[in-house]
DRENTORKOL-3810 file (N, C-alpha, C; in nm, 4 decimals):
REM DRENTORKOL-3810
@n.u->7.1094; n.v->-1.2880; n.w->2.9030; ca.u->7.0344; ca.v->-1.3622; ca.w->2.8018; c.u->7.0907; c.v->-1.3249; c.w->2.6637
@n.u->7.1161; n.v->-1.4240; n.w->2.5858; ca.u->7.1641; ca.v->-1.4020; ca.w->2.4501; c.u->7.0513; c.v->-1.3464; c.w->2.3626
@n.u->7.0872; n.v->-1.2630; n.w->2.2650; ca.u->6.9868; ca.v->-1.2002; ca.w->2.1783; c.u->6.9040; c.v->-1.3043; c.w->2.1043
@n.u->6.9655; n.v->-1.4141; n.w->2.0619; ca.u->6.8903; ca.v->-1.5178; ca.w->1.9906; c.u->6.7864; c.v->-1.5838; c.w->2.0804
@n.u->6.8183; n.v->-1.5951; n.w->2.2094; ca.u->6.7195; ca.v->-1.6487; ca.w->2.3041; c.u->6.6013; c.v->-1.5526; c.w->2.3164
@n.u->6.6323; n.v->-1.4240; n.w->2.3240; ca.u->6.5267; ca.v->-1.3233; ca.w->2.3330; c.u->6.4402; c.v->-1.3249; c.w->2.2076
@n.u->6.5043; n.v->-1.3316; n.w->2.0915; ca.u->6.4285; ca.v->-1.3352; ca.w->1.9655; c.u->6.3403; c.v->-1.4591; c.w->1.9569
@n.u->6.3922; n.v->-1.5723; n.w->2.0020; ca.u->6.3126; ca.v->-1.6957; ca.w->2.0015; c.u->6.1924; c.v->-1.6818; c.w->2.0958
@n.u->6.2178; n.v->-1.6242; n.w->2.2122; ca.u->6.1093; ca.v->-1.6023; ca.w->2.3094; c.u->6.0012; c.v->-1.5118; c.w->2.2517
@n.u->6.0424; n.v->-1.4019; n.w->2.1882; ca.u->5.9457; ca.v->-1.3096; ca.w->2.1277; c.u->5.8686; c.v->-1.3783; c.w->2.0147
@n.u->5.9387; n.v->-1.4570; n.w->1.9351; ca.u->5.8736; ca.v->-1.5304; ca.w->1.8267; c.u->5.7689; c.v->-1.6263; c.w->1.8797
@n.u->5.8019; n.v->-1.6927; n.w->1.9906; ca.u->5.7059; ca.v->-1.7852; ca.w->2.0516; c.u->5.5840; c.v->-1.7106; c.w->2.1050
@n.u->5.6075; n.v->-1.5885; n.w->2.1564; ca.u->5.4975; ca.v->-1.5104; ca.w->2.2125; c.u->5.4143; c.v->-1.4405; c.w->2.1070
@n.u->5.4826; n.v->-1.3819; n.w->2.0057; ca.u->5.4137; ca.v->-1.2924; ca.w->1.9128; c.u->5.4069; c.v->-1.3417; c.w->1.7694
@n.u->5.4637; n.v->-1.4561; n.w->1.7410; ca.u->5.4591; ca.v->-1.5086; ca.w->1.6054; c.u->5.5772; c.v->-1.4621; c.w->1.5218
@n.u->5.5753; n.v->-1.4993; n.w->1.3967; ca.u->5.6832; ca.v->-1.4692; ca.w->1.3033; c.u->5.6973; c.v->-1.3187; c.w->1.2825
@n.u->5.8184; n.v->-1.2675; n.w->1.3008; ca.u->5.8448; ca.v->-1.1235; ca.w->1.2899; c.u->5.8047; c.v->-1.0688; c.w->1.1540
@n.u->5.8426; n.v->-1.1384; n.w->1.0469; ca.u->5.8137; ca.v->-1.0867; ca.w->0.9125; c.u->5.6643; c.v->-1.0806; c.w->0.8854
@n.u->5.5882; n.v->-1.1743; n.w->0.9388; ca.u->5.4424; ca.v->-1.1692; ca.w->0.9217; c.u->5.3827; c.v->-1.0518; c.w->0.9988
@n.u->5.4359; n.v->-1.0250; n.w->1.1170; ca.u->5.3894; ca.v->-0.9106; ca.w->1.1950; c.u->5.4198; c.v->-0.7792; c.w->1.1254
@n.u->5.5407; n.v->-0.7674; n.w->1.0695; ca.u->5.5788; ca.v->-0.6468; ca.w->0.9962; c.u->5.4901; c.v->-0.6275; c.w->0.8741
@n.u->5.4617; n.v->-0.7370; n.w->0.8051; ca.u->5.3743; ca.v->-0.7285; ca.w->0.6871; c.u->5.2353; c.v->-0.6803; c.w->0.7270
@n.u->5.1829; n.v->-0.7326; n.w->0.8366; ca.u->5.0512; ca.v->-0.6910; ca.w->0.8854; c.u->5.0521; c.v->-0.5429; c.w->0.9227
@n.u->5.1546; n.v->-0.4991; n.w->0.9959; ca.u->5.1649; ca.v->-0.3586; ca.w->1.0343; c.u->5.1733; c.v->-0.2684; c.w->0.9114
@n.u->5.2541; n.v->-0.3086; n.w->0.8155; ca.u->5.2715; ca.v->-0.2301; ca.w->0.6931; c.u->5.1397; c.v->-0.2170; c.w->0.6180
@n.u->5.0673; n.v->-0.3271; n.w->0.6075; ca.u->4.9386; ca.v->-0.3247; ca.w->0.5374; c.u->4.8371; c.v->-0.2359; c.w->0.6090
@n.u->4.8330; n.v->-0.2453; n.w->0.7415; ca.u->4.7393; ca.v->-0.1631; ca.w->0.8171; c.u->4.7726; c.v->-0.0144; c.w->0.8028
@n.u->4.9011; n.v->0.0203; n.w->0.8142; ca.u->4.9408; ca.v->0.1604; ca.w->0.8023; c.u->4.9148; c.v->0.2131; c.w->0.6617
@n.u->4.9384; n.v->0.1291; n.w->0.5632; ca.u->4.9128; ca.v->0.1683; ca.w->0.4247; c.u->4.7647; c.v->0.1971; c.w->0.4025
@n.u->4.6797; n.v->0.1124; n.w->0.4584; ca.u->4.5354; ca.v->0.1325; ca.w->0.4448; c.u->4.4915; c.v->0.2618; c.w->0.5129
@n.u->4.5450; n.v->0.2883; n.w->0.6316; ca.u->4.5107; ca.v->0.4114; ca.w->0.7029; c.u->4.5583; c.v->0.5338; c.w->0.6257
@n.u->4.6801; n.v->0.5266; n.w->0.5720; ca.u->4.7342; ca.v->0.6384; ca.w->0.4955; c.u->4.6517; c.v->0.6639; c.w->0.3689
@n.u->4.6101; n.v->0.5556; n.w->0.3041; ca.u->4.5269; ca.v->0.5681; ca.w->0.1838; c.u->4.3932; c.v->0.6340; c.w->0.2179
@n.u->4.3332; n.v->0.5940; n.w->0.3277; ca.u->4.2059; ca.v->0.6523; ca.w->0.3706; c.u->4.2225; c.v->0.8019; c.w->0.3981
@n.u->4.3307; n.v->0.8377; n.w->0.4647; ca.u->4.3578; ca.v->0.9787; ca.w->0.4951; c.u->4.3771; c.v->1.0577; c.w->0.3658
@n.u->4.4508; n.v->1.0005; n.w->0.2728; ca.u->4.4747; ca.v->1.0665; ca.w->0.1436; c.u->4.3431; c.v->1.0888; c.w->0.0696
@n.u->4.2585; n.v->0.9884; n.w->0.0662; ca.u->4.1300; ca.v->1.0012; ca.w->-0.0033; c.u->4.0417; c.v->1.1070; c.w->0.0622
@n.u->4.0485; n.v->1.1174; n.w->0.1923; ca.u->3.9615; ca.v->1.2113; ca.w->0.2642; c.u->4.0179; c.v->1.3535; c.w->0.2661
@n.u->4.1503; n.v->1.3667; n.w->0.2819; ca.u->4.2108; ca.v->1.4982; ca.w->0.3008; c.u->4.2989; c.v->1.5452; c.w->0.1856
@n.u->4.3312; n.v->1.4539; n.w->0.0942; ca.u->4.4195; ca.v->1.4905; ca.w->-0.0166; c.u->4.5665; c.v->1.4956; c.w->0.0205
@n.u->4.5996; n.v->1.4520; n.w->0.1419; ca.u->4.7382; ca.v->1.4447; ca.w->0.1881; c.u->4.7565; c.v->1.3135; c.w->0.2648
@n.u->4.8811; n.v->1.2769; n.w->0.2798; ca.u->4.9111; ca.v->1.1590; ca.w->0.3610; c.u->4.9098; c.v->1.1963; c.w->0.5087
@n.u->4.9029; n.v->1.0972; n.w->0.5944; ca.u->4.9088; ca.v->1.1207; ca.w->0.7382; c.u->5.0428; c.v->1.1869; c.w->0.7693
@n.u->5.0411; n.v->1.2945; n.w->0.8482; ca.u->5.1676; ca.v->1.3590; ca.w->0.8839; c.u->5.2658; c.v->1.2593; c.w->0.9471
@n.u->5.3938; n.v->1.2777; n.w->0.9198; ca.u->5.4953; ca.v->1.1811; ca.w->0.9609; c.u->5.4960; c.v->1.1516; c.w->1.1107
@n.u->5.4856; n.v->1.2543; n.w->1.1931; ca.u->5.4867; ca.v->1.2317; ca.w->1.3382; c.u->5.3666; c.v->1.1464; c.w->1.3788
@n.u->5.2502; n.v->1.1775; n.w->1.3232; ca.u->5.1309; ca.v->1.0995; ca.w->1.3558; c.u->5.1435; c.v->0.9567; c.w->1.3035
@n.u->5.2043; n.v->0.9428; n.w->1.1864; ca.u->5.2236; ca.v->0.8094; ca.w->1.1293; c.u->5.3114; c.v->0.7241; c.w->1.2214
@n.u->5.4118; n.v->0.7860; n.w->1.2795; ca.u->5.4990; ca.v->0.7134; ca.w->1.3724; c.u->5.4224; c.v->0.6740; c.w->1.4982
@n.u->5.3399; n.v->0.7631; n.w->1.5502; ca.u->5.2568; ca.v->0.7307; ca.w->1.6668; c.u->5.1631; c.v->0.6147; c.w->1.6351
@n.u->5.1003; n.v->0.6205; n.w->1.5199; ca.u->5.0101; ca.v->0.5135; ca.w->1.4775; c.u->5.0868; c.v->0.3827; c.w->1.4622
@n.u->5.2065; n.v->0.3891; n.w->1.4061; ca.u->5.2866; ca.v->0.2682; ca.w->1.3854; c.u->5.3192; c.v->0.1995; c.w->1.5178
@n.u->5.3442; n.v->0.2770; n.w->1.6221; ca.u->5.3712; ca.v->0.2180; ca.w->1.7542; c.u->5.2506; c.v->0.1366; c.w->1.8013
@n.u->5.1333; n.v->0.1928; n.w->1.7814; ca.u->5.0108; ca.v->0.1230; ca.w->1.8226; c.u->4.9869; c.v->0.0013; c.w->1.7336
@n.u->5.0144; n.v->0.0147; n.w->1.6038; ca.u->4.9948; ca.v->-0.0983; ca.w->1.5125; c.u->5.0855; c.v->-0.2165; c.w->1.5473
@n.u->5.2064; n.v->-0.1875; n.w->1.5946; ca.u->5.2949; ca.v->-0.2952; ca.w->1.6381; c.u->5.2278; c.v->-0.3762; c.w->1.7483
@n.u->5.1689; n.v->-0.3064; n.w->1.8419; ca.u->5.1011; ca.v->-0.3745; ca.w->1.9523; c.u->4.9764; c.v->-0.4486; c.w->1.9039
@n.u->4.9029; n.v->-0.3906; n.w->1.8091; ca.u->4.7854; ca.v->-0.4588; ca.w->1.7544; c.u->4.8251; c.v->-0.5864; c.w->1.6804
@n.u->4.9366; n.v->-0.5803; n.w->1.6074; ca.u->4.9834; ca.v->-0.6997; ca.w->1.5382; c.u->5.0190; c.v->-0.8084; c.w->1.6395
@n.u->5.0804; n.v->-0.7707; n.w->1.7492; ca.u->5.1130; ca.v->-0.8685; ca.w->1.8539; c.u->4.9861; c.v->-0.9228; c.w->1.9187
@n.u->4.8887; n.v->-0.8341; n.w->1.9417; ca.u->4.7620; ca.v->-0.8765; ca.w->2.0022; c.u->4.6890; c.v->-0.9764; c.w->1.9126
@n.u->4.7099; n.v->-0.9660; n.w->1.7818; ca.u->4.6438; ca.v->-1.0616; ca.w->1.6919; c.u->4.6907; c.v->-1.2045; c.w->1.7188
@n.u->4.8090; n.v->-1.2196; n.w->1.7784; ca.u->4.8619; ca.v->-1.3523; ca.w->1.8115; c.u->4.8371; c.v->-1.3846; c.w->1.9581
@n.u->4.8549; n.v->-1.2854; n.w->2.0457; ca.u->4.8386; ca.v->-1.3074; ca.w->2.1903; c.u->4.7443; c.v->-1.2009; c.w->2.2484
@n.u->4.6132; n.v->-1.2172; n.w->2.2263; ca.u->4.5178; ca.v->-1.1141; ca.w->2.2684; c.u->4.5067; c.v->-1.0945; c.w->2.4201
@n.u->4.5550; n.v->-1.1884; n.w->2.4998; ca.u->4.5459; ca.v->-1.1742; ca.w->2.6449; c.u->4.6735; c.v->-1.1212; c.w->2.7087
@n.u->4.7678; n.v->-1.0755; n.w->2.6270; ca.u->4.8938; ca.v->-1.0215; ca.w->2.6799; c.u->4.8684; c.v->-0.8797; c.w->2.7301
@n.u->4.8580; n.v->-0.8657; n.w->2.8611; ca.u->4.8183; ca.v->-0.7381; ca.w->2.9227; c.u->4.9117; c.v->-0.6227; c.w->2.8877
@n.u->5.0416; n.v->-0.6490; n.w->2.8815; ca.u->5.1361; ca.v->-0.5408; ca.w->2.8541; c.u->5.1112; c.v->-0.4739; c.w->2.7197
@n.u->5.0694; n.v->-0.5506; n.w->2.6202; ca.u->5.0416; ca.v->-0.4907; ca.w->2.4891; c.u->4.9256; c.v->-0.3924; c.w->2.4984
@n.u->4.8241; n.v->-0.4281; n.w->2.5745; ca.u->4.7101; ca.v->-0.3372; ca.w->2.5924; c.u->4.7523; c.v->-0.2126; c.w->2.6701
@n.u->4.8344; n.v->-0.2312; n.w->2.7720; ca.u->4.8846; ca.v->-0.1160; ca.w->2.8482; c.u->4.9689; c.v->-0.0258; c.w->2.7593
@n.u->5.0502; n.v->-0.0866; n.w->2.6741; ca.u->5.1338; ca.v->-0.0074; ca.w->2.5832; c.u->5.0478; c.v->0.0751; c.w->2.4875
@n.u->4.9408; n.v->0.0154; n.w->2.4350; ca.u->4.8509; ca.v->0.0895; ca.w->2.3455; c.u->4.7911; c.v->0.2099; c.w->2.4189
@n.u->4.7449; n.v->0.1853; n.w->2.5412; ca.u->4.6876; ca.v->0.2955; ca.w->2.6202; c.u->4.7921; c.v->0.4041; c.w->2.6435
@n.u->4.9136; n.v->0.3644; n.w->2.6752; ca.u->5.0206; ca.v->0.4606; ca.w->2.6982; c.u->5.0530; c.v->0.5408; c.w->2.5731
@n.u->5.0653; n.v->0.4720; n.w->2.4592; ca.u->5.0937; ca.v->0.5426; ca.w->2.3343; c.u->4.9808; c.v->0.6387; c.w->2.2988
@n.u->4.8574; n.v->0.5991; n.w->2.3251; ca.u->4.7439; ca.v->0.6867; ca.w->2.2956; c.u->4.7488; c.v->0.8131; c.w->2.3824
@n.u->4.7801; n.v->0.7974; n.w->2.5088; ca.u->4.7886; ca.v->0.9134; ca.w->2.5978; c.u->4.9049; c.v->1.0041; c.w->2.5577
@n.u->5.0203; n.v->0.9447; n.w->2.5264; ca.u->5.1349; ca.v->1.0249; ca.w->2.4845; c.u->5.1044; c.v->1.1016; c.w->2.3555
@n.u->5.0339; n.v->1.0361; n.w->2.2635; ca.u->4.9968; ca.v->1.1016; ca.w->2.1377; c.u->4.8979; c.v->1.2141; c.w->2.1641
@n.u->4.8012; n.v->1.1882; n.w->2.2501; ca.u->4.7053; ca.v->1.2928; ca.w->2.2859; c.u->4.7779; c.v->1.4135; c.w->2.3449
@n.u->4.8747; n.v->1.3892; n.w->2.4307; ca.u->4.9512; ca.v->1.4996; ca.w->2.4902; c.u->5.0257; c.v->1.5784; c.w->2.3834
@n.u->5.0802; n.v->1.5095; n.w->2.2828; ca.u->5.1478; ca.v->1.5787; ca.w->2.1736; c.u->5.0493; c.v->1.6647; c.w->2.0948
@n.u->4.9291; n.v->1.6116; n.w->2.0720; ca.u->4.8258; ca.v->1.6876; ca.w->1.9994; c.u->4.7903; c.v->1.8140; c.w->2.0770
@n.u->4.7692; n.v->1.7986; n.w->2.2074; ca.u->4.7340; ca.v->1.9128; ca.w->2.2909; c.u->4.8428; c.v->2.0192; c.w->2.2876
@n.u->4.9680; n.v->1.9764; n.w->2.2858; ca.u->5.0803; ca.v->2.0708; ca.w->2.2828; c.u->5.1139; c.v->2.1199; c.w->2.1430
@n.u->5.0400; n.v->2.0703; n.w->2.0429; ca.u->5.0627; ca.v->2.1137; ca.w->1.9058; c.u->5.1912; c.v->2.0618; c.w->1.8462
@n.u->5.2373; n.v->1.9458; n.w->1.8909; ca.u->5.3651; ca.v->1.8919; ca.w->1.8447; c.u->5.3476; c.v->1.7701; c.w->1.7538
@n.u->5.2470; n.v->1.7754; n.w->1.6667; ca.u->5.2198; ca.v->1.6584; ca.w->1.5844; c.u->5.2471; c.v->1.6797; c.w->1.4366
@n.u->5.3109; n.v->1.7897; n.w->1.4007; ca.u->5.3433; ca.v->1.8112; ca.w->1.2590; c.u->5.2154; c.v->1.7977; c.w->1.1755
@n.u->5.1160; n.v->1.8758; n.w->1.2104; ca.u->4.9821; ca.v->1.8619; ca.w->1.1543; c.u->4.9766; c.v->1.8568; c.w->1.0025
@n.u->5.0696; n.v->1.9196; n.w->0.9367; ca.u->5.0704; ca.v->1.9162; ca.w->0.7907; c.u->5.2001; c.v->1.8537; c.w->0.7420
@n.u->5.1905; n.v->1.7653; n.w->0.6457; ca.u->5.3104; ca.v->1.7100; ca.w->0.5831; c.u->5.3748; c.v->1.8158; c.w->0.4960
@n.u->5.5024; n.v->1.8028; n.w->0.4787; ca.u->5.5764; ca.v->1.8977; ca.w->0.3950; c.u->5.5527; c.v->1.8718; c.w->0.2488
END
């Protein structure tokens, strides 16, 4: 399959890429702002990356809420993040 075919397929399934990125960026910015207001620091980078993975799936769900794989991916990312927290590998404090 050619990459342009794949991109067209994804666009048909999940909507315009730039709109999805804008939505993800806005959501992450809002979460980071909330964390800053509450804790006086930004969300630690590792946690921000974990959150961003989930936000990508949420942005896709906003277009295709019945896409089962997106929900499974969110559950998987949440479990993987929880495992990192348990192992203390989440860079709890930003530099």
